[in-house]
N, C-alpha and C positions, 0 to 999 in steps of 0.2 A: 826680541819680544814683539816688536811691531809686525814683523813678517809673520810670526805665528798667528797674530790676530787677523791679519789679512787672509791667512790660509784657512782659519776657522770660518771666517765670514764667507769665503768662497765655497766651503763645503755646505754651509747652510743654504746659500743661494742655489747651488747645484741640486741639493735635495729637494728644494721647493720646486725647481723647474721639472725635476723627474716626476714629482707628485702631480703637478699640474698637467704634465704630458699624459700621465696614466689616466687621468680623468677624461681625456679627450680621445684616448685610443679606441678605435672602433672595435666591436666584438669580432672575435675570430669567426672564420667562415662557418664552422660547425654550429656555433651558438646562434648565429644569425639564421641559419637554415632551420634549426630546431624551432626558434621563435616564429619564423614564417609559417612553418608547418602547423604549429598550434593555432595561430591566427586563422589559417585557412580552414582547419578543422572546426574551430568555433563558429566561423562564418557559415560553413556548410550546415552545421547543426542548427543554427538559428534560422537559416533559410528553410530547412526541412520542417521545422516547427511552424514557421509561418505558412508553409504549404498546407499543413494540417488545419490550421485556423481557417484558411480560405476554403478548403474543400469541405470541412465539417460544418460550415455555415452556408453551404450552397443553397440557393433558393428552392431547388427541387428536392423533395423528401426522399425519393428513390435514389437520387445521386448521393445524398448524405449517407444513406444506409450502405450503398455500394462502396463508397470511400472507406467507411468504417471497416467493412469486411476486408477490403484490400490492405488497410493498415495492419490489421491483425495477421493476415496471411504473410505480410512482409516481415514481421517479427522484430521490428525495431522497438525496443522497450520504451524509449522516450516518446516516440510518436504514438504508440498505443496508449500510453498513459494520457497524453495530451488529448487524443481523440475521445477517450472514455470520459475525461473531465468535461469536455464540451457536450458530449452526448447526454450525460447525466444532468446537466444544467438546462437542457433543451425543453421546450414546450411540446415537442413531438413525442408522443407516448411510444410510438414504434421505435424511434431512435433510442429513447431511454431504455426500453426493454432490450434492444440489441446491445446497447452499451453495457448493461449489467451482465449479459451473457458473455460479452467480450472480456469483462473483468474476471468472471469465473474461469473462463478458458485460459486467460493469460496468467492468472494468479495460482489457481489450483487449490489454495488453502486459505481459510479464513479463521482467525483466532478471535473468538468472541469473549467479551468480558460480561460476567453475570452482574446485573444491576440489583443492588440491595437497597431497601428502604432504611432510614435511620433506625427504626425499631428493630429491623433484622440485624443490622450491624451491632446494635446494643446486645441483642440476644447472643450473638457469636462471642462478643467480648465477655459476657457473663459465663458462657460455656468454657472459654479459654482460661478464665480465672477460677473455674470450678464452683462458681456461685450457683450454677444450674448444671444438672447432670445429663441433659439430653436436649436435642434440637428437633424441630419439625423435620420430617423426612427430606423434604426438598432442600432445606438449609444444611442438613447434614451432608447430603450429596454434594452441594455446592462447596462446602467447607473442605471436603476431601479432594476436590479437583482444583483447589486454590482459586476458585471463582473464575475460571477460564475454561473454554472448550474449543478444541481444534476440529473444525469441520473440513474434511478433505474431499474435493471434487475431482473425479476422474476426467481425463481429457475427453471432450465431446465436440462434434461439429458445431460450428457457430450457428448454423441454421436449425439445429435440433432443439426441440422443446423438452427433451427428456435426456437424462444422463444418470450416472451412478455417483453415489456419495457414501462416505464412510465417516463414522464418528466413534472410533475406537473399537467397533464391533464389526459385524458382517456388512458387506456392501448393500446399500439400499438404492432403489430407483427414485429419483426426484422428478417432479413435473414443474415446468415453468409456464405460467400463464401471465402474460403481460410482464410486469416487473416482479412478480412474486414467485418464489421457489417454495414448494411444499413437498414433504415426504414423511413417511411414518415407518416405524419398525424398531427393532432392538438396537439400542446404543449402549456403549459401555460408559457409565457415568458414576464416578465416585466409588469405583470398585464393584459396582452392581450392573447387571444387564437389565435395562428397563425398556419397556414398550413406550415409545415417545412419539409425539406429533410435532413437527416443525413447520413454522411459517416464517419465511425470511423475505425481506424486501429492502431495497436501497432508499436513500433519501437524496434530495437535491443538494444537500450540503456534504455529500460524499461520506455518509455514514451508512452502515448496514444494521438494520434492526431485526431481531428475531424474537418470536414467541415460542416457548418450549413448554409443552404440557406432557408430563409422564405419569405412568400408572402409580396409584397410591400417593400421589403428591397432594398436599393441601391446596395448592394453587399453582397456576402456570408461572414460569420464570421468564423475565425479560432479559434480553442480551443485546449488546451493541459491539460494533467493531468499526474501525476507520478503514476506508478503502485505500488511502495513501498516507 
């Protein structure tokens, strides 16, 4: 009986030693190599973003613009986003304008949310509950598109102040003056082709605002979108 106890005690001690040894066993070569690769990649990415910070805050305005163009041409999405964020927060109007062009060029599509007043939301609730049978034309169109509009920009050179845009209908030509994008023409909105005028501009807090005025509407509609 005593020998059995000694044997069991020996097993417990042996198991404890194995467990302790396992805690201190170094990772196999493949695991260590993978971890080193991840660390190196993360360090390289951080260094690349620091490079963007330094170049986009260069004291020379022309250099800042040149760096932004170079980042867009390079095509690294993280660096482009970082450069655009810095550009849009800048006091340099030329850099902000180019930053917005870079955003349009790199994104290609902006989904706007239609802003409604509390009174308009109440009207829609009454319409949905059948307490009223009709809505103002602009609200009816907004209701049909679920209060969002997808504006698609065709690829264009970053240096160009003009390009093509589509809002569910035929392509239209837009013009960019400073930070503002404007265009007019037929758009498909709520199941109807409407003649509309667009005025789009970014804000320093990385929002995009739009004013949309269409034929036979009682008033223009305000829209908003987040850049990132």
